[in-house]
C-alpha angles and dihedrals in degrees: 000000000000124000118242115224131189115255116257128221111268095213130045113217116255119244094259095044098068115096115241124207118235114247115234117238118267120250093258097045123106116204124209126251099012119165120255115256091238094061126088093249092044094056092078099027114114115232127197116236089256091054092046090051088063089064100036133061092242133090122245093255093047091052092051092046092050091047093051089049088050092236094130134034116262142156114258110206103175107294096344128095116222132170123214121210088254089053091052091050091047092050090049091051092044092059098036113110117205117227117261113259116205115227115250114266113254 
């Protein structure tokens, strides 16, 4: 009785032929030409904490600390903290204080 084996590939891929996955940016990296959070395309774009800090009055480390404490909305992709444009707008509204309006004199 002969053993049946699975066929093997006849050609091994060359070094440049294998697809490589793109590495996501690190939390402190700022990419070029990203859309603004207020635009339609920026609403669903995922920003790194460093990119979000450009639009918010908090430092990168403060944003990460607040996200880990679940004080602000953020996108949790595995072990990375991201902010969508909608998250940035929600954080901005969350910490916006409206001016005091004096009641009308009676």
